[in-house]
N, C-alpha and C positions, 0 to 999 in steps of 0.2 A: 504494500500500500504506500502510495506517495505521501510525503510529509504533509502537504497541503490538505489532502483528502482525510488523513488521520486527524488533523487538528479540527477540521470541519465536523467530522463524525463525533469526536469527543465533546465539542462545544454543544452539539445537538443533544447529547445524552446526559450531560452533567448539568446543563442550565436549569431544567425543571427541578432537580434536587436542590440546587442552590436557592432557587426562588422559593421552594417550599420551606427551607430552613429559615430564610429571612422572614417569611410570612408568620411562621410559628413563633418567632422571637419578637414580633411586632409589639411595641409597648402599649399596654393597656393602662388606663387611669382609673383609680378608685379613690373614694374619700373615706376617712375615718373620723368620727366625731365622738369623743368620750365625755360623759357627763361629769366625771371626776376631774380633779386637778392632776397634773403630771406627777404622780407619786409612785413608789416602787410597786405597790400592789396593782395599781391600774396598768403600769408598764408591763408587769409580768403577764397579766391577762392578754394584753395586746401582743406580747411576744408569742404566747400560745397560738393566737390567731394567725400570726405571720408564719410561724413554723409549720402549721397545718397547710397554709396556702403554698408554702415552698414544697411540701410533700406532694401537693397536687399539681406542681409544675409552674407555680407563679412566684418568681423570684424578684424581690424588690430591687430596683435599679438595673435589672436585666430585661425583663419583659413586663414589669409592673411598676407603675409610679403611684405612690400613696401620698395624698395630701392629708395632713393631720390638723385637728382642732381640739383643744381641751377647754371645755366650758366651765369646769369647776363649780358645779351646782348653782351657777348664776344664770337665771332665766333670761335676763337681758343680753348677756354675752352669748347665750345659746342662739338667740334670734339673729344676732349679728354674724356669728360664725356660720349659721345655716345659709344665710344669703351668700356668703363668700364661697362656700363649698358648691352650692347649686350653680353659681355663676361659672365655675370651672368646668361644668358639664362632664362629670365623671361617668363611667359606665355603670357604677353601683356605689352606694354609700353604706358603710357599716355604722349604725347608730347605737350608742349605749345609754340606757335609761329612758324613762318616759318623757321628761322635759326636753331632752335632746331630740327624740323621735318626733315629738309634737312640733318642735321648731322646724325641723326639716320637712315634715309633712305639710306644714303651712306654705312652704316655699316651692314645693314641687309635687305634682301628681303624675309625673312621667318617669323621672329618674328612679330606678329601683332602690328601695331601702331595705336593708336587712338589720333587724334590731336584736339586741340582747338586753337582758335585765329590764324588761318591760312587764308590768304586773297584769294589766287588764287591757289588752290591745283592742278588744271589742268595745268596751265601755269608753275607751279613749278615742274611739273613732278611726283607728288605724286600719282595721280590717272588718270585713262583713261577718266572717265566721272563722274559726280556727282551721277547719279542713279546706275551706274555700275563701282565701283572703280577699279576692275580688278586685284588687287595685294594684298599686305599685309598692305595697308594703307587705313584708312577711318577716318571720324571725323566730325567736326563742324566748318563751315566757320564763321568768325566774322562779315564781312560786305561785301555784294556783290556790285559790281561796279555800278550797276544802282541806288544805293542809295546815291552816293556821291553828286549828284545835291543838295541834302538837305543841305549839308554843305554851299554851296554858297548862297542858298536861305536864310538860317538863318543868315549868316554873313551880308548879305545886308539888312535884315530886322532890325537887331539891330544896324547896322552902315551903313546907306544908302550912305554915302559919299565915301565909299570904291570903288576904281577903279582898284587897282593893288593888286593881291593876290598871295603871295608866298606859295608854298607847300613844307613844310619842311620834310626831310627824310634823313636817312643815307643809302647810296647805298649798304653798306655791309650787313645791317640787313633788308633792305626793297627792296630786289631784284625784288619784284612784283610791283614796283611803277607805271609802265606804265598801269597796270590793273586799277588804280584809276586816273592817270594823264590824260590819253586819254579822258575818258568821261567828266572830269572836263573841259578840253580845248574845248570839243565839245559844251558844254552848256554855256561857259563863255559869249559869246555875248548876250545871253538871259538876262543876268543880268548886262550888260554894264560894264564888268570888263575884265581885261587881267590877265590870269593865267599863272604862270611860275614856273619852278622847282627851289627849293632852297636847294640843297644838302648840308649836313653838316657831319663832321666826328668827331668833338670834341667840347669841351666847347667854344674854341676860335671861331670856325666857327659859332656856335649858336649865340654868341654875335655880330659877324660881320653881319650876315644875318638879325637879328632883328633890329640892329641899322640902317642899310641901308634902310630897309623897313619903319622904323618909321621916317626917316629923313625928308621926304616930306609928305604933306597931301595926303590922298587917299590910304594909305597902309593898307593891311590886311594880316592875316596869317591863313593858314590851317595847323595844326600840324598833319601830316600823322599818321595813325595807324601803329606804328613802335616801337619795343621794345626798341630801342635806345632812342626814344623820351620819352617813359614811364620812363625809368631810369633817364633821365635828365629833367623830367617834372618840378621840382621846379625851376631850373634856367631858363627854357624857359618861364614859367609863370611870374616870377619876372621881367624878361627883357621886356616882352610885356607890363606889367604895367608901368615900368620905362620909356619906349619909347612911351607910349600912343598908342599902336598898338592893334587894335581889333583882337582877335584871337579865333578860335574855336578849341577845344581840347577835349580829353575824360575825363579828371580829373577835374571836376567842383569844387569839394570841396577844391582843392589845390589853388584856386583863379582864375581860368580861367573865362573869360567873359561868354562864352556859350559853351555848349557841346551837342552833339548828338551822342549817342553810343548805343551799344547793352548791354543787361544784361549779363555780363560775368559770373556771378554766375550761371545763368540759363544754360549757355553753359557747365560749369563744371559739373553741376548736370546731364545734359543729357548725357555727356560723360561717366558718371558712368554706365549708362544703357548699353552702348556698351561694356564697359569692362566686365560687368556682363555677357552679352550674349556670349562674346568670351571665358570667363572662363568656360562657360557651353557648349562650343563646336561650336559656330558659327564662320564663317570665315569672315574676313574683306571685302573680295570681295562681300559678300552677304549683306553687310550693307551699304546702300546708304549714301553718304555725305549729311549732312543736313545744311540748311540755318538758320540764326537766326530768332526767332519769337517774341522776346521781345526787345523793344527799349526804351531809356530814353532821354528826352529832359530836359536840365537844364540851368538855368540862375543865374548868380551871380550879384546881385544888388549892392553889395559893390564895385566890380570891375567896373561895369558900371559907377558908380558915379566917381570913380577914373579916368576913361577915358573920363568923361564929356559926357556920353551918356544917353539918356532917353529910357528906354525899353518900347516898345509899349504894351499897356494893352492886345492886342490880343495875343501877344507872351507869356505874363505871364499866360494868361488863359490856354494856351496849354501846359505849362511846367509841367513836372512830379516832378521837384524839383526846388525850388527857395531858394537861400541863401541870407539872408538879410545882 
């Protein structure tokens, strides 16, 4: 074969392969908007999301560009950041928390949104139903309402003398509070307790609510799944210990007495699979909203001793995590 003919033949056979490789590595753009501030816990969850995306073939700065925004439980900032992300026209946006998802949903009804850590997507107006979302939003619920009875059960098990339980939340960031509060009130008599709302808006409100609950015997606290509470978790936990107030919250390692929560890292990993499917052509309306499948029960023995409580051995045996 003549040299010119050989070159011509090889050009004809290799060019489609080169073109396919270039097409497969074409840069896709997605957005990520976190409801928390940029802290180690939130960053670790985001890392789990990106690691799963990489396992699915989407490598940041190779074939994937990610634009980040951190709203830090600030509703006004969430609105500003939502406008910025939507203006970039990403292929899909990952949204974390209800306030962030609400802000993004106000800005776009076309760009796909995949949420995590959203409590009541139907009541919040994000989807028509869990199996058939019906619009541009789908994702992963953090805790369904039927499981909140477990909060009261665990609180009474570790602190049997509790008779009054305040449910702490910020109305601005936990607009879904009735989704949890109503079933809590419905089962309160089963545990011989009175459940009532304890709305807070700032650090001063947090101090007042916890001080009043701890002033008399029998007080207990449920710290609602709420990004405001997450951001203020250190002061909430410190005040519960200072006021000898048994409390159930999600962040056991920070010093809380007891926690019962979902595996958030699992939610972020699962969200990556939906982002992958949308990048490959799937529609959010075709992807059912999913419920959590992994839960963690934790007990902090150091905090229990500080509150003068003895943790039942049966509770310790069931715990996934025990902090000495």
